[in-house]
C-alpha positions as CSV (number, residue, x, y, z in Angstrom):
1,M,108.7,98.5,76.8
2,R,109.6,95.4,75.7
3,R,113.1,96.0,76.2
4,F,112.4,97.1,79.9
5,I,110.7,93.9,80.4
6,A,113.7,92.2,78.3
7,L,116.7,93.6,80.1
8,I,115.1,93.0,83.5
9,N,114.4,88.9,82.6
10,K,118.2,88.5,81.9
11,N,119.9,91.3,84.5
12,I,117.7,91.0,87.5
13,F,115.0,87.7,88.5
14,G,117.9,85.4,86.9
15,D,120.3,83.0,89.3
16,F,123.1,81.1,88.2
17,L,123.4,77.4,87.7
18,L,126.0,75.1,87.0
19,G,125.2,73.2,83.8
20,K,128.0,70.9,81.4
21,K,128.9,74.0,79.8
22,G,129.6,76.1,83.1
23,F,127.1,78.3,85.0
24,I,124.1,79.6,83.1
25,R,121.7,81.5,83.9
26,V,117.8,81.0,84.8
27,R,114.7,82.8,85.2
28,K,113.8,83.8,88.4
29,I,110.4,85.9,89.1
30,L,110.5,87.3,92.8
31,P,108.2,87.7,94.8
32,L,106.5,91.6,94.4
33,I,102.6,92.4,95.1
34,T,101.4,95.6,94.2
35,I,98.6,97.7,95.5
36,S,96.5,100.7,93.8
37,R,93.5,101.6,95.5
38,E,90.9,103.9,96.1
39,M,90.5,106.4,99.2
40,G,88.0,104.8,101.4
41,S,88.5,101.7,100.0
42,G,90.5,99.9,102.5
43,G,94.2,99.2,100.4
44,R,96.3,99.8,102.7
45,P,94.7,97.6,105.8
46,I,94.9,95.0,103.5
47,A,98.2,95.1,102.8
48,Y,99.3,95.1,106.2
49,L,96.5,92.1,106.2
50,V,98.7,90.5,103.5
51,E,101.6,90.7,105.1
52,K,100.8,88.9,108.6
53,K,99.3,86.0,106.4
54,L,102.2,85.5,104.8
55,G,104.5,85.8,107.2
56,P,108.3,87.0,107.2
57,P,110.3,87.7,105.4
58,W,107.4,89.8,103.4
59,K,106.7,93.8,103.4
60,V,104.3,96.5,103.6
61,Y,105.5,99.5,101.8
62,H,102.9,101.9,101.7
63,R,103.4,106.1,99.9
64,E,104.8,107.6,103.2
65,I,107.7,105.0,103.7
66,I,108.5,105.3,100.2
67,D,108.0,109.3,100.1
68,E,110.1,109.5,103.5
69,I,112.8,107.4,102.3
70,A,112.9,109.6,98.9
71,K,113.4,112.5,100.7
72,Q,116.3,112.2,103.4
73,T,119.4,110.9,101.4
74,H,120.5,109.1,103.7
75,L,117.7,106.6,104.4
76,E,118.2,106.0,100.3
77,K,122.3,105.1,100.3
78,K,121.6,102.6,103.8
79,L,118.5,101.0,101.7
80,I,121.0,101.4,98.7
81,K,123.9,99.7,100.4
82,E,121.9,96.8,101.7
83,I,121.7,95.4,97.3
84,D,125.4,94.4,95.7
85,E,126.3,97.9,94.1
86,N,127.6,95.5,91.3
87,K,123.5,96.0,90.8
88,I,123.5,99.5,90.9
89,P,124.4,101.0,87.1
90,M,121.9,98.1,85.5
91,I,119.2,99.7,88.1
92,D,119.5,103.1,86.6
93,E,119.8,101.9,82.9
94,L,116.2,99.7,83.6
95,I,115.2,103.1,84.8
96,G,116.7,105.2,81.9
97,D,114.6,102.6,79.4
98,F,111.3,102.3,81.0
99,F,111.5,105.8,80.6
100,G,113.4,107.1,77.7
101,K,113.9,110.5,76.8
102,R,111.2,112.0,79.7
103,Y,112.9,110.6,82.2
104,V,115.3,113.6,81.8
105,S,112.2,116.3,82.7
106,L,111.2,114.6,85.6
107,S,111.9,115.9,89.0
108,T,115.1,114.7,91.1
109,Y,112.6,114.0,93.6
110,Y,110.8,111.7,91.4
111,K,114.2,110.0,90.3
112,H,114.9,109.2,93.1
113,L,111.4,107.4,93.9
114,V,111.4,105.4,90.9
115,K,115.0,104.5,91.4
116,I,114.2,102.9,95.5
117,L,110.7,101.6,94.4
118,S,113.2,99.4,92.1
119,T,115.7,98.9,94.3
120,I,113.4,97.9,96.9
121,G,111.9,95.8,94.5
122,H,115.1,94.2,93.1
123,R,114.9,92.2,96.8
124,G,111.5,90.8,96.6
125,Y,109.1,90.1,99.3
126,A,108.0,93.6,98.9
127,I,104.1,94.9,99.0
128,F,103.4,98.4,97.6
129,V,100.7,100.4,98.0
130,G,100.4,102.9,95.6
131,R,103.6,105.3,94.8
132,G,102.6,103.8,90.6
133,A,105.4,100.7,91.5
134,H,102.7,98.3,89.1
135,N,103.8,100.0,86.5
136,L,107.4,99.4,87.1
137,F,107.3,95.7,87.7
138,P,105.8,93.3,85.0
139,Q,106.3,90.5,87.4
140,A,104.6,91.7,90.1
141,L,100.8,90.4,91.6
142,K,99.5,93.3,90.4
143,V,96.2,94.7,92.1
144,R,93.5,97.0,92.2
145,I,91.0,98.1,95.3
146,I,88.2,99.8,94.4
147,C,85.0,100.5,96.6
148,E,81.8,102.4,95.5
149,M,81.8,105.8,96.7
150,S,79.0,105.7,99.0
151,Q,80.9,103.1,101.0
152,R,84.4,105.3,100.8
153,I,83.0,108.0,102.2
154,K,81.3,105.7,104.9
155,W,84.4,104.9,105.7
156,E,86.4,107.5,105.8
157,M,83.7,109.2,108.1
158,E,83.5,106.6,110.7
159,F,87.8,105.5,111.1
160,E,89.3,109.3,110.0
161,H,86.4,111.2,112.1
162,L,85.1,113.4,109.7
163,T,82.4,114.8,108.4
164,K,80.4,113.9,105.5
165,T,81.5,117.2,103.1
166,Q,85.4,116.3,105.1
167,A,85.0,113.0,103.6
168,M,83.6,113.6,100.0
169,N,86.3,116.9,99.6
170,R,89.0,114.5,100.5
171,I,87.8,111.9,98.3
172,E,87.5,114.3,95.3
173,D,90.7,115.3,96.1
174,S,92.6,112.5,96.5
175,D,91.2,110.9,93.0
176,T,92.9,113.9,91.3
177,K,96.3,113.7,92.9
178,R,96.4,110.0,92.3
179,Y,95.6,110.1,88.9
180,E,97.5,113.2,88.0
181,F,100.4,111.7,89.8
182,E,100.2,108.3,87.6
183,K,100.0,110.7,84.4
184,A,103.1,113.0,85.7
185,V,105.1,109.9,86.4
186,Y,103.9,107.0,84.1
187,S,101.9,108.8,81.6
188,H,99.2,106.1,82.7
189,D,95.5,106.7,83.5
190,I,95.3,104.6,87.1
191,R,91.9,103.7,86.9
192,K,92.2,101.9,83.4
193,A,91.9,97.9,85.0
194,H,94.0,96.2,82.2
195,H,96.6,97.7,84.5
196,Y,96.5,95.3,86.7
197,D,95.9,91.4,87.6
198,L,93.1,91.4,90.2
199,V,90.8,93.8,90.4
200,I,88.8,94.4,94.1
201,R,85.5,95.7,95.1
202,T,85.4,96.2,99.0
203,G,82.0,96.5,100.5
204,P,79.2,95.2,103.0
205,S,79.8,92.2,100.4
206,L,83.3,91.8,100.6
207,S,85.4,92.2,103.3
208,I,88.9,94.2,103.8
209,E,89.4,90.2,105.5
210,D,88.1,88.3,102.0
211,A,90.1,91.4,100.3
212,A,93.3,90.6,102.0
213,D,92.4,86.2,101.8
214,L,92.1,86.5,97.7
215,I,95.4,88.2,97.1
216,V,97.2,85.8,99.5
217,I,95.9,82.5,97.1
218,M,97.0,84.8,94.3
219,A,100.2,85.5,95.1
220,K,100.9,81.8,96.5
221,R,99.9,80.8,93.3
222,R,101.9,82.9,90.9
223,F,105.2,82.4,93.6
224,T,104.4,79.4,94.8
225,I,104.8,80.0,98.3
């Protein structure tokens, strides 16, 4: 992990300035926000509110968008073409170094997925929703959105038009799949608070907009924007 962070600081998150002895590299933190969330906690609408409040060039990338790019090779190639081609081998090196020998055992889909996340992250001003993005970007503002089960069930029933039983089953299935995904790809427990900079519990006393405001405040301080 230390080598991974050092490589990022050296190769990606830096700009060149002209000094007395020629060009020197200075450290630059690219603005990135990752949002990990429980189903029914309001994570996705919070992400889009944050995007709206921060304004351009910020953009939300949620699971469905990332998955679609990973499934369609031509979309992945189009995305990669937007990046300096000289950076692509280095991104591959970072990914391989981060996962180590375990990278070989990952499925082709997961390899595409983490490369896409890394490529998008290299451009900055991205808000990632899910897909374990917080594991890949040490410099990101890493947020976890949680919510009490009763409130999650209530919101799922209200917004997805489900019965209580359907809502409970959907939440339970989602929690299991997200936990298994994080373990399979990153060998981390998605529920551990120390993986995040900010853990927000939404509910009756803290609304979706309140949560978005907290993230915006933290992002402005972190990235000086």
